[in-house]
C-alpha positions in Angstrom: -0.1 -0.3 -0.2 1.8 3.0 -1.1 1.8 6.1 1.4 -1.2 8.5 1.2 0.4 11.3 3.0 2.8 13.7 0.6 3.5 16.6 0.8 6.3 19.8 -0.2 8.4 21.1 1.7 7.5 24.3 2.9 9.3 27.6 1.5 9.4 29.8 4.9 12.0 32.2 2.6 9.3 34.9 3.0 8.2 34.8 6.5 8.2 37.6 8.1 10.0 37.9 11.5 6.2 38.2 12.7 4.7 34.9 11.2 8.2 33.5 11.5 7.4 33.4 15.3 3.4 32.1 15.0 5.3 29.4 13.1 7.2 28.7 16.4 5.1 29.5 18.3 2.6 26.6 16.9 5.3 24.8 16.5 5.8 24.4 20.3 2.1 24.1 21.1 1.5 21.4 18.9 4.7 19.5 19.9 3.7 19.9 23.4 0.3 18.3 22.9 2.0 15.9 21.6 4.0 15.2 24.3 1.2 15.1 26.9 -0.7 12.1 24.5 2.7 10.6 24.9 2.5 11.0 28.8 -1.3 9.9 28.8 -0.8 7.1 26.3 2.4 5.4 29.4 -0.1 6.3 32.3 -2.5 4.0 30.4 0.2 1.4 30.0 1.0 1.7 33.3 -2.1 1.5 34.7 -3.0 -1.4 32.6 -0.3 -2.9 33.9 -1.2 -2.7 37.5 -4.8 -4.0 36.1 -6.3 -0.9 37.6 -9.1 -1.0 34.2 -10.5 3.1 35.1 -7.5 4.5 34.9 -6.8 3.2 32.1 -9.5 4.2 29.9 -9.3 8.1 31.6 -5.8 8.5 30.6 -6.9 6.8 26.8 -9.6 9.3 26.5 -6.6 12.2 28.0 -4.1 11.5 25.2 -6.9 11.1 22.3 -8.1 14.6 23.4 -4.5 16.1 23.4 -4.4 14.4 20.1 -6.9 15.7 18.9 -5.4 19.1 20.3 -2.1 19.3 18.4 -3.8 17.8 15.4 -6.4 21.4 15.1 -2.9 22.9 16.0 -1.4 21.8 13.2 -4.4 22.1 10.7 -4.6 25.9 11.9 -0.5 26.6 11.1 -0.9 25.4 7.3 -4.8 27.6 7.8 -2.9 31.0 8.4 0.7 30.2 7.6 2.5 32.3 4.5 3.9 29.3 2.8 4.1 28.6 -0.7 4.1 24.5 0.1 1.8 22.0 -1.2 0.7 19.7 1.5 -1.7 16.1 0.3 -2.9 14.4 3.4 
């Protein structure tokens, strides 16, 4: 099966200083949400190991929400960025 995700490397050469700061902050925001999701997944695994299924489910749901936040931040970044590049997902 062919990988459905293709993209062209964005050209940030035309990005202004202010826009560059926004892009950097959005990357940090996305990364923060992804780290939180990973942490919750590790917690869920540990809770499962201990047999605490309720806490495991709670952590898994939190992980999903953090992933949703990361996805939204990335979509916002793509929509608001001034770079020239084609992104197909």
